ZAMARGU-4260 file (C-alpha; in steps of 0.2 Angstrom, whole numbers, plus 5000, padded with zeros to 4 digits):
<rodrens>
0) 4530/4961/4917 | 4542/4946/4914 | 4532/4940/4896 | 4535/4958/4892 | 4551/4963/4898
5) 4555/4948/4887 | 4568/4941/4902 | 4561/4923/4901 | 4579/4913/4895 | 4588/4926/4908
10) 4578/4922/4920 | 4578/4900/4919 | 4598/4904/4919 | 4596/4915/4937 | 4589/4901/4943
15) 4595/4887/4936 | 4609/4895/4948 | 4599/4893/4963 | 4595/4874/4959 | 4612/4870/4960
20) 4615/4881/4974 | 4603/4871/4982 | 4611/4853/4978 | 4627/4860/4985 | 4636/4864/4969
25) 4638/4882/4971 | 4641/4896/4959 | 4642/4914/4956 | 4634/4924/4939 | 4638/4940/4931
30) 4621/4950/4926 | 4628/4963/4913 | 4621/4978/4905 | 4621/4997/4903 | 4610/5007/4914
35) 4591/5002/4914 | 4592/4985/4904 | 4582/4977/4919 | 4597/4971/4930 | 4589/4977/4948
40) 4574/4968/4941 | 4580/4954/4937 | 4589/4953/4952 | 4570/4957/4962 | 4564/4943/4952
45) 4576/4929/4960 | 4576/4936/4978 | 4557/4931/4975 | 4558/4916/4967 | 4575/4911/4983
50) 4564/4915/4996 | 4548/4903/4989 | 4561/4892/4986 | 4569/4889/5007 | 4583/4901/5003
55) 4588/4916/5017 | 4593/4930/5007 | 4606/4944/5009 | 4611/4959/5000 | 4622/4974/4998
60) 4621/4987/4985 | 4638/5000/4978 | 4636/5016/4979 | 4647/5028/4969 | 4646/5040/4984
65) 4654/5024/4996 | 4671/5020/4985 | 4681/5028/4997 | 4677/5017/5013 | 4686/5000/5012
70) 4673/4986/5015 | 4659/4995/5017 | 4649/4985/5005 | 4656/4969/5010 | 4650/4974/5031
75) 4634/4979/5022 | 4632/4960/5016 | 4640/4953/5028 | 4633/4962/5044 | 4616/4954/5047
80) 4628/4937/5048 | 4639/4941/5059 | 4630/4930/5076 | 4640/4915/5066 | 4658/4921/5066
85) 4660/4913/5082 | 4661/4896/5069 | 4678/4902/5059 | 4694/4900/5066 | 4701/4912/5076
90) 4712/4922/5064 | 4698/4923/5053 | 4685/4929/5066 | 4702/4941/5070 | 4701/4947/5051
95) 4684/4952/5051 | 4684/4959/5066 | 4699/4971/5063 | 4691/4976/5044 | 4674/4981/5048
100) 4681/4989/5064 | 4674/4980/5079 | 4693/4977/5086 | 4711/4983/5086 | 4723/4972/5075
105) 4738/4972/5062 | 4728/4972/5045 | 4726/4958/5038 | 4729/4949/5021 | 4717/4955/5009
110) 4713/4937/5004 | 4714/4930/5021 | 4696/4941/5023 | 4692/4936/5009 | 4692/4916/5016
115) 4684/4922/5031 | 4669/4929/5023 | 4670/4912/5008 | 4666/4903/5029 | 4654/4914/5036
120) 4644/4913/5019 | 4645/4892/5020 | 4641/4893/5039 | 4626/4902/5035 | 4621/4893/5021
125) 4623/4874/5030 | 4608/4882/5041 | 4594/4885/5024 | 4605/4890/5005 | 4612/4906/5004
130) 4606/4920/4990 | 4618/4934/4989 | 4615/4947/4980 | 4625/4963/4978 | 4619/4976/4965
135) 4629/4989/4956 | 4643/4979/4960 | 4650/4990/4951 | 4652/5003/4963 | 4656/4995/4977
140) 4673/4999/4986 | 4690/4993/4979 | 4692/4982/4995 | 4674/4974/4994 | 4673/4968/4977
145) 4693/4961/4977 | 4685/4951/4992 | 4668/4945/4986 | 4677/4943/4970 | 4686/4930/4976
150) 4674/4924/4988 | 4664/4921/4972 | 4681/4912/4961 | 4682/4901/4975 | 4665/4895/4980
155) 4663/4875/4975 | 4652/4863/4988 | 4643/4876/4998 | 4626/4879/4998 | 4629/4896/4991
160) 4624/4907/4977 | 4633/4925/4971 | 4625/4937/4958 | 4630/4953/4954 | 4623/4966/4942
165) 4638/4977/4935 | 4633/4992/4924 | 4642/4991/4905 | 4646/5009/4907 | 4650/5021/4923
170) 4662/5014/4933 | 4676/5013/4917 | 4688/5001/4913 | 4688/4980/4919 | 4682/4974/4937
175) 4686/4963/4948 | 4672/4950/4943 | 4677/4952/4925 | 4683/4933/4926 | 4667/4924/4931
180) 4651/4918/4921 | 4640/4934/4914 | 4626/4935/4908 | 4622/4949/4898 | 4606/4958/4897
185) 4600/4965/4879 | 4589/4976/4871 | 4572/4972/4873 | 4566/4965/4855 | 4555/4978/4844
190) 4538/4966/4851 | 4544/4969/4869 | 4548/4987/4869 | 4532/4991/4861 | 4523/4982/4873
195) 4530/4989/4889 | 4528/5005/4880 | 4511/5002/4878 | 4505/4996/4898 | 4515/5010/4904
200) 4500/5023/4898 | 4483/5020/4899 | 4482/5035/4883 | 4485/5028/4866 | 4502/5037/4860
205) 4503/5044/4843 | 4512/5036/4830 | 4525/5049/4826 | 4529/5050/4846 | 4527/5030/4848
210) 4539/5030/4834 | 4552/5042/4841 | 4550/5036/4860 | 4558/5017/4851 | 4570/5024/4841
215) 4577/5035/4855 | 4577/5021/4870 | 4583/5006/4856 | 4576/4994/4866 | 4581/5000/4886
220) 4563/4998/4895 | 4568/5011/4908 | 4570/5021/4895 | 4553/5016/4887 | 4545/5021/4906
225) 4556/5036/4907 | 4558/5047/4892 | 4539/5049/4887 | 4536/5058/4904 | 4547/5073/4894
230) 4541/5069/4878 | 4527/5078/4872 | 4512/5066/4863 | 4510/5074/4848 | 4518/5079/4833
235) 4533/5071/4835 | 4544/5082/4824 | 4560/5086/4835 | 4576/5076/4828 | 4579/5061/4840
240) 4587/5063/4856 | 4606/5053/4850 | 4615/5054/4868 | 4618/5038/4877 | 4604/5030/4884
245) 4610/5031/4902 | 4612/5052/4900 | 4594/5053/4894 | 4588/5044/4908 | 4597/5056/4920
250) 4591/5070/4910 | 4575/5066/4912 | 4573/5064/4930 | 4585/5077/4930 | 4570/5091/4922
255) 4558/5080/4935 | 4565/5085/4950 | 4568/5101/4944 | 4548/5102/4945 | 4548/5101/4965
260) 4547/5114/4975 | 4569/5122/4981 | 4565/5111/4999 | 4561/5095/4991 | 4574/5099/4980
265) 4588/5102/4993 | 4580/5087/5002 | 4583/5076/4987 | 4603/5079/4987 | 4605/5077/5006
270) 4596/5058/5001 | 4610/5056/4986 | 4624/5064/4996 | 4619/5052/5011 | 4623/5037/5003
275) 4621/5025/5019 | 4602/5027/5017 | 4601/5033/5036 | 4584/5040/5039 | 4587/5045/5056
280) 4604/5055/5049 | 4593/5062/5032 | 4579/5070/5046 | 4593/5078/5058 | 4603/5086/5043
285) 4588/5093/5034 | 4585/5098/5051 | 4600/5109/5052 | 4598/5113/5035 | 4581/5119/5042
290) 4570/5107/5029 | 4554/5104/5035 | 4547/5085/5034 | 4534/5090/5023 | 4547/5093/5009
295) 4548/5073/5006 | 4529/5070/4999 | 4531/5081/4982 | 4548/5068/4979 | 4539/5055/4984
300) 4523/5059/4976 | 4536/5062/4960 | 4541/5045/4962 | 4561/5050/4965 | 4561/5046/4982
305) 4554/5033/4995 | 4558/5037/5012 | 4554/5021/5026 | 4568/5010/5036 | 4578/5017/5024
310) 4580/5030/5011 | 4582/5025/4997 | 4578/5031/4975 | 4569/5020/4964 | 4583/5018/4952
315) 4601/5024/4953 | 4602/5036/4943 | 4590/5048/4951 | 4605/5049/4963 | 4615/5052/4951
320) 4605/5065/4943 | 4601/5073/4957 | 4619/5076/4962 | 4625/5080/4947 | 4613/5090/4944
325) 4615/5101/4959 | 4626/5119/4960 | 4642/5118/4970 | 4636/5128/4980 | 4623/5118/4987
330) 4633/5102/4988 | 4646/5112/5000 | 4630/5116/5008 | 4623/5099/5011 | 4642/5088/5014
335) 4643/5102/5027 | 4625/5098/5036 | 4631/5079/5033 | 4647/5081/5043 | 4639/5094/5056
340) 4626/5076/5061 | 4636/5064/5058 | 4643/5056/5075 | 4662/5061/5074 | 4663/5045/5088
345) 4656/5030/5078 | 4658/5036/5061 | 4676/5049/5060 | 4678/5044/5043 | 4663/5047/5035
350) 4661/5062/5044 | 4676/5068/5039 | 4673/5063/5022 | 4658/5075/5020 | 4668/5090/5030
355) 4683/5088/5016 | 4670/5090/5002 | 4660/5104/5012 | 4677/5114/5009 | 4680/5130/4994
360) 4698/5130/4993 | 4710/5120/5007 | 4709/5119/5027 | 4720/5111/5037 | 4709/5104/5051
365) 4697/5093/5036 | 4716/5087/5028 | 4722/5080/5043 | 4705/5071/5048 | 4708/5062/5033
370) 4723/5060/5037 | 4716/5050/5050 | 4705/5043/5042 | 4717/5036/5028 | 4727/5027/5044
375) 4711/5020/5051 | 4710/5012/5033 | 4726/5007/5033 | 4723/4998/5051 | 4710/4988/5043
380) 4720/4982/5028 | 4711/4996/5015 | 4727/5000/5004 | 4716/5008/4992 | 4704/5018/5003
385) 4718/5025/5013 | 4727/5034/4994 | 4710/5040/4994 | 4708/5048/5010 | 4727/5055/5008
390) 4725/5062/4990 | 4709/5071/4995 | 4719/5077/5008 | 4736/5083/5001 | 4721/5094/4989
395) 4715/5104/5005 | 4731/5106/5014 | 4735/5125/5011 | 4754/5125/5017 | 4765/5120/5004
400) 4778/5111/5015 | 4765/5100/5022 | 4757/5096/5008 | 4772/5089/4999 | 4773/5081/5015
405) 4755/5068/5013 | 4758/5068/4995 | 4774/5058/5001 | 4765/5046/5011 | 4751/5047/4997
410) 4765/5041/4984 | 4769/5025/4996 | 4750/5021/5001 | 4746/5021/4983 | 4762/5010/4976
415) 4756/4997/4991 | 4740/4996/4982 | 4745/4992/4966 | 4742/5010/4956 | 4758/5015/4952
420) 4752/5027/4939 | 4743/5037/4951 | 4757/5036/4962 | 4767/5043/4949 | 4756/5059/4950
425) 4759/5060/4969 | 4775/5060/4968 | 4777/5075/4956 | 4768/5083/4967 | 4778/5081/4981
430) 4792/5085/4970 | 4786/5103/4969 | 4791/5103/4988 | 4799/5108/5000 | 4803/5095/5008
435) 4819/5091/5020 | 4833/5080/5010 | 4826/5063/5019 | 4813/5067/5010 | 4819/5071/4995
440) 4830/5054/4993 | 4814/5042/4998 | 4805/5051/4984 | 4819/5044/4973 | 4819/5026/4981
445) 4801/5026/4980 | 4801/5033/4960 | 4815/5020/4958 | 4804/5006/4964 | 4788/5009/4955
450) 4801/5011/4941 | 4807/4992/4943 | 4789/4984/4948 | 4781/4992/4930 | 4796/4987/4918
455) 4805/4973/4932 | 4822/4971/4921 | 4829/4984/4910 | 4841/4995/4919 | 4832/5001/4935
460) 4847/4996/4944 | 4855/5012/4939 | 4839/5020/4946 | 4837/5010/4965 | 4860/5012/4965
465) 4856/5034/4962 | 4843/5034/4978 | 4854/5021/4988 | 4868/5034/4988 | 4858/5049/4989
470) 4850/5040/5006 | 4865/5034/5016 | 4873/5050/5024 | 4852/5051/5029 | 4845/5034/5032
475) 4860/5021/5033 | 4847/5006/5035 | 4836/5011/5022 | 4851/5012/5010 | 4858/4999/5014
480) 4841/4989/5010 | 4840/5003/4994 | 4856/4991/4987 | 4851/4976/4990 | 4836/4981/4981
485) 4845/4989/4967 | 4855/4971/4966 | 4838/4962/4966 | 4836/4972/4949 | 4851/4966/4941
490) 4848/4951/4946 | 4832/4948/4936 | 4840/4961/4921 | 4855/4946/4921 | 4862/4947/4904
495) 4847/4958/4900 | 4854/4972/4909 | 4854/4989/4900 | 4859/4997/4914 | 4873/4993/4927
500) 4877/4974/4928 | 4882/4963/4944 | 4898/4969/4945 | 4893/4988/4946 | 4882/4986/4958
505) 4892/4975/4969 | 4906/4989/4968 | 4894/5007/4972 | 4888/4997/4987 | 4907/4996/4994
510) 4901/5013/4998 | 4884/5006/5005 | 4884/5016/5027 | 4891/5001/5039 | 4876/4992/5046
515) 4869/4994/5062 | 4876/4978/5076 | 4872/4967/5078 | 4866/4966/5059 | 4849/4960/5051
520) 4849/4949/5040 | 4847/4960/5024 | 4865/4970/5030 | 4874/4951/5029 | 4865/4948/5011
525) 4871/4966/5006 | 4891/4961/5014 | 4889/4945/5004 | 4882/4949/4985 | 4896/4962/4986
530) 4908/4952/4990 | 4903/4939/4980 | 4903/4951/4966 | 4918/4960/4968 | 4931/4945/4979
535) 4921/4928/4970 | 4912/4916/4975 | 4922/4909/4986 | 4926/4924/4999 | 4907/4927/5001
540) 4905/4912/5010 | 4904/4916/5025 | 4893/4930/5025 | 4879/4924/5017 | 4878/4907/5027
545) 4879/4919/5043 | 4863/4928/5031 | 4854/4912/5029 | 4858/4905/5047 | 4849/4919/5054
550) 4834/4919/5045 | 4834/4898/5047 | 4837/4902/5065 | 4821/4914/5067 | 4809/4913/5053
555) 4798/4929/5062 | 4814/4940/5052 | 4807/4936/5035 | 4792/4947/5035 | 4776/4944/5031
560) 4775/4950/5012 | 4791/4939/5011 | 4801/4952/5005 | 4819/4946/5004 | 4813/4929/5001
565) 4818/4927/4985 | 4832/4935/4989 | 4836/4921/5003 | 4828/4903/4991 | 4841/4911/4977
570) 4858/4910/4988 | 4852/4894/4996 | 4853/4888/4978 | 4871/4895/4976 | 4880/4891/4988
575) 4872/4874/4987 | 4864/4874/5006 | 4848/4863/5002 | 4846/4864/5022 | 4842/4882/5022
580) 4832/4880/5007 | 4818/4869/5013 | 4820/4879/5029 | 4818/4893/5022 | 4802/4886/5008
585) 4794/4877/5019 | 4794/4894/5034 | 4788/4903/5019 | 4776/4892/5015 | 4770/4892/5033
590) 4769/4907/5036 | 4758/4914/5024 | 4745/4900/5028 | 4746/4905/5048 | 4742/4921/5041
595) 4734/4919/5028 | 4742/4927/5016 | 4736/4922/5000 | 4748/4936/4990 | 4762/4928/4996
600) 4757/4909/4996 | 4758/4906/4979 | 4778/4911/4975 | 4780/4903/4994 | 4771/4885/4984
605) 4782/4887/4969 | 4798/4888/4981 | 4792/4877/4990 | 4789/4865/4975 | 4806/4868/4968
610) 4813/4861/4982 | 4801/4843/4982 | 4809/4842/4965 | 4825/4841/4967 | 4822/4830/4987
615) 4812/4816/4973 | 4795/4820/4977 | 4787/4825/4962 | 4770/4820/4965 | 4769/4833/4982
620) 4776/4848/4973 | 4761/4843/4957 | 4749/4845/4974 | 4756/4862/4980 | 4757/4867/4961
625) 4739/4864/4959 | 4731/4872/4974 | 4744/4887/4968 | 4732/4885/4951 | 4717/4887/4964
630) 4722/4900/4972 | 4728/4910/4955 | 4710/4905/4949 | 4704/4915/4965 | 4713/4930/4964
635) 4714/4933/4947 | 4734/4933/4948 | 4743/4922/4932 | 4753/4905/4941 | 4770/4905/4941
640) 4779/4897/4928 | 4794/4893/4934 | 4790/4877/4948 | 4780/4871/4933 | 4791/4871/4922
645) 4805/4862/4932 | 4794/4849/4936 | 4792/4846/4919 | 4808/4846/4913 | 4815/4833/4929
650) 4798/4822/4925 | 4804/4822/4905 | 4789/4826/4896 | 4796/4835/4881 | 4782/4844/4875
655) 4776/4851/4890 | 4792/4857/4894 | 4795/4864/4878 | 4781/4874/4876 | 4783/4882/4895
660) 4798/4886/4890 | 4793/4894/4873 | 4780/4907/4882 | 4794/4907/4896 | 4807/4916/4887
665) 4795/4927/4875 | 4790/4933/4888 | 4807/4935/4898 | 4814/4942/4885 | 4799/4955/4883
670) 4801/4960/4901 | 4819/4962/4899 | 4823/4949/4915 | 4839/4938/4910 | 4839/4928/4924
675) 4821/4919/4921 | 4828/4916/4903 | 4845/4907/4916 | 4830/4897/4925 | 4824/4890/4908
680) 4841/4885/4901 | 4847/4873/4917 | 4829/4867/4915 | 4830/4861/4898 | 4847/4854/4903
685) 4840/4842/4914 | 4828/4840/4902 | 4839/4833/4888 | 4853/4824/4900 | 4838/4816/4905
690) 4835/4812/4889 | 4849/4807/4884 | 4852/4821/4871 | 4868/4827/4875 | 4872/4839/4862
695) 4857/4851/4868 | 4860/4850/4886 | 4878/4855/4884 | 4870/4871/4874 | 4856/4875/4886
700) 4870/4873/4904 | 4882/4885/4892 | 4877/4903/4894 | 4872/4903/4913 | 4888/4896/4917
705) 4898/4910/4904 | 4886/4924/4910 | 4889/4916/4929 | 4871/4923/4932 | 4866/4922/4949
710) 4862/4908/4956 | 4859/4896/4939 | 4878/4896/4937 | 4879/4882/4951 | 4863/4873/4945
715) 4868/4874/4929 | 4887/4866/4929 | 4884/4850/4935 | 4874/4847/4921 | 4885/4855/4908
720) 4899/4842/4918 | 4888/4828/4912 | 4883/4836/4897 | 4903/4839/4891 | 4908/4824/4897
725) 4894/4813/4885 | 4899/4823/4872 | 4916/4821/4869 | 4921/4839/4874 | 4932/4835/4888
730) 4939/4855/4890 | 4924/4862/4893 | 4919/4848/4906 | 4937/4851/4915 | 4933/4869/4915
735) 4917/4868/4922 | 4924/4855/4936 | 4937/4865/4939 | 4924/4881/4945 | 4912/4867/4951
740) 4927/4861/4964 | 4933/4876/4970 | 4915/4880/4972 | 4909/4867/4981 | 4924/4867/4994
745) 4920/4884/5000 | 4901/4881/5002 | 4907/4863/5012 | 4889/4855/5008 | 4884/4840/5008
750) 4876/4844/4992 | 4891/4853/4983 | 4903/4839/4989 | 4892/4826/4982 | 4887/4836/4965
755) 4906/4841/4961 | 4913/4820/4968 | 4900/4814/4952 | 4906/4828/4940 | 4923/4821/4944
760) 4920/4803/4941 | 4914/4806/4925 | 4929/4816/4918 | 4940/4803/4926 | 4946/4789/4916
765) 4951/4772/4925 | 4948/4763/4941 | 4951/4779/4948 | 4932/4787/4945 | 4926/4770/4955
770) 4934/4780/4973 | 4924/4797/4966 | 4906/4788/4960 | 4906/4782/4976 | 4909/4796/4988
775) 4894/4807/4978 | 4884/4793/4982 | 4888/4794/5002 | 4889/4811/5000 | 4871/4811/4993
780) 4866/4799/5003 | 4869/4811/5016 | 4857/4829/5009 | 4841/4830/5004 | 4844/4829/4984
785) 4836/4812/4983 | 4835/4815/4964 | 4854/4818/4962 | 4855/4803/4974 | 4848/4794/4962
790) 4858/4802/4946 | 4871/4796/4955 | 4867/4779/4957 | 4862/4779/4936 | 4880/4785/4930
795) 4889/4774/4941 | 4881/4760/4935 | 4882/4764/4917 | 4900/4767/4920 | 4902/4750/4928
800) 4891/4741/4911 | 4904/4750/4902 | 4916/4744/4912 | 4913/4727/4909 | 4907/4724/4926
805) 4886/4719/4921 | 4884/4711/4937 | 4888/4725/4947 | 4879/4740/4936 | 4865/4730/4939
810) 4864/4730/4958 | 4866/4749/4956 | 4856/4753/4939 | 4842/4743/4948 | 4845/4754/4962
815) 4843/4772/4949 | 4829/4762/4940 | 4819/4760/4954 | 4820/4778/4963 | 4819/4787/4948
820) 4804/4778/4943 | 4797/4780/4962 | 4800/4797/4963 | 4792/4798/4944 | 4809/4806/4936
825) 4801/4797/4919 | 4815/4802/4908 | 4832/4796/4919 | 4820/4781/4923 | 4816/4775/4905
830) 4838/4780/4903 | 4841/4769/4920 | 4830/4757/4909 | 4840/4754/4896 | 4858/4751/4904
835) 4847/4738/4913 | 4840/4731/4898 | 4859/4735/4889 | 4864/4722/4905 | 4853/4706/4901
840) 4843/4712/4915 | 4822/4717/4910 | 4818/4733/4920 | 4804/4729/4931 | 4786/4740/4929
845) 4778/4752/4938 | 4763/4742/4947 | 4750/4754/4946 | 4743/4761/4965 | 4724/4766/4966
850) 4730/4783/4969 | 4737/4784/4951 | 4719/4789/4948 | 4719/4806/4962 | 4720/4821/4954
855) 4733/4832/4963 | 4722/4842/4974 | 4715/4825/4982 | 4730/4818/4983 | 4734/4832/4994
860) 4718/4832/5002 | 4721/4815/5006 | 4737/4814/5012 | 4733/4828/5026 | 4717/4819/5031
865) 4728/4802/5033 | 4738/4812/5045 | 4722/4813/5056 | 4717/4832/5052 | 4698/4837/5053
870) 4690/4845/5037 | 4689/4861/5045 | 4710/4860/5050 | 4711/4855/5032 | 4698/4866/5026
875) 4708/4881/5035 | 4724/4877/5028 | 4721/4876/5009 | 4710/4890/5009 | 4693/4880/5006
880) 4678/4878/5016 | 4674/4860/5024 | 4661/4856/5014 | 4670/4855/4999 | 4682/4846/5008
885) 4669/4833/5011 | 4665/4833/4992 | 4681/4830/4987 | 4682/4815/5003 | 4665/4809/4994
890) 4680/4807/4977 | 4694/4803/4984 | 4684/4787/4995 | 4676/4778/4979 | 4694/4779/4970
895) 4704/4771/4983 | 4691/4758/4987 | 4690/4764/5005 | 4669/4771/5015 | 4683/4780/5030
900) 4695/4792/5036 | 4700/4776/5044 | 4705/4768/5029 | 4712/4783/5023 | 4728/4777/5035
905) 4731/4764/5028 | 4733/4768/5011 | 4753/4770/5006 | 4751/4787/4998 | 4765/4793/4985
</rodrens>
């Protein structure tokens, strides 16, 4: 049959995947095609080939009726392997226990569940290579689909292969597996189609009939086998049916089932309605409906149903055809029977779902059961499932006030699951009310949050301010958070704001309710930001510093979703508070790793990468961005560009930086995100000052300063002073220095005062400048920001050379060149080298190191292993499997000329 189906090439492609996985080069493949094209048949052949090659094979099948049950498909796949879960790190064990309903606990991050699944499969694959077959993956519940897509993108060195069968139509839109390698099954050629048709019938078909079947089947194998059952075998004069092939096949199955006894048709409907394939449950429901076991025989004889250890249909289209053709009263009757015989203790959610489907009209008790199911789904981390349960509960709720309340709650869950459009639809239902005043205010806030989430820039601060004002007398704490969100929206919009600017937001926030006692960090942030944009920078510093101190003192206050991290890190930058910036970013990375929150880890890694660039650890910054790249590929989210841009700018890599700048500016302008324009201009100022292109640096640094952009004006000020002092713009340099000096004194950090001293030296003539250069070096030496310390040595050396003190200049320039070269700050290092050559000294060349041949990811792994961490510990930190870490080490050791972990500890790592 393989030859007849013309699938030799396709089978070879899948078997190549198995061969590679057996050798430790794991992978995933999506088998894609229309219904009936042969996906399931190919999967069956692959299963046979895998078993004969020593593979363990586990499988899962998506079912349309199961899409509301979070992690149902994942549990179907992993259930037989859970005896190996005790080999996983405790957080991963707990994650699987919670999502499978085996233990209580906080809902885990979805990607922690993905990591736990990956490591569970990897553990099983240590005993024998493992093949996971997921048929009808387009019907997997959303949570399972996203986790399995993550696993498929993350596999590397495990003896593991995953094959997904996905239908071209029927699920609608894109699917989570769309970025994976794909094998598309095409229609059979005419020769193979004729051969298959001939093999299916023992009688000779009339030529006209044969041609009609071939024309209508269009090379679809299942259609070639099924359509003749409903085609007259003589004549063939009817016009061809032009409806879709899957629909034609469904119609064929429906016509076959319609010839069965009424009792058998009802039993088929029970089997089609009950998605788990539980034989005992089928017979309990049948008995409840008065159906005798003998009713199954006609369906089995017609090859429409198989009942052995499980209830199975020969093809998913049989199930959909039976359910689609049933009358609504019969469907409700069957759902009611299944609800009646489903255990309310062991399977309350499926019972609630069946009971809801049995309702005609409204039913408060059924709606309440769905609401409880939503709560359980949310506790397991199944937000999409929780939203689906709540949405159905809204439809069944008879009381208008209760319906509006549930619709509002469902809208919140929909928004949390990323379904903004559906959330707005539910808000429209909730708005029909009646709602109390607080509920109306929460509705207004959620609508504003959705608008901000979907457009980012623009004028959404106005909507958030209106919601905050409405909430003021009703929920003071929530109102204050809404004011902070209005600030965030205004920050994002920046100079491109079409609504209220920062000053208008701050003036409105003066009417916020008083904070609770003691105030939360978010309350201190609100009061500090309100002061910043009404009374000025200097007046805001004490309150904002208290907010940062509170967050740094108790980093558990950073929500697991990093709710205020973005804002707090930007406040740190504005205040030149290098210690709080480092602490907040590193805490965010640590908390994301500990909780397995891959949804928030990329933002934390980017913040930490920016810190590391400024502390002169550019190699480590690149390592974190490499990790971010890998996570982005795994989660399907686009990588964040800002830290990459800053890194390229400090490295002086002009082509890369210019390309990133063009993309960042285009995207930000389209979205209306003025803050991103400010960030990109500061990065361009870094780049151009490093390259000695001072006119371009001045042009880049001026807009963030003129707009007093939060927080980029602080970063722009020292760049503007340097550029203006080099281009004969003393008035602009003096104006920027005045503001920098005032704000640095208010901030009081060594970083701020050091930058002010360096900038003052650049604008001072004569011997007095030297005092400021020395102060800058002393102060910057007492803070984390080593890049700016190296630049202080550089500008001091440049000044000394121009002052004719060649020997003193050499000392400063050597220090600057050594620091900048070792950091990888290439453009500034070359600037120092040019100055050294001008003093008559040839700068030393950097000696090549063995670690230069390592990729950023390999260097990151080497650094962790060098601390004595085991492969399992490193794998847990980097969200990889231990086998993948071992594979990387096999590449790392030869590059470094070593053979053991012990030797790795002796290698100096940058």
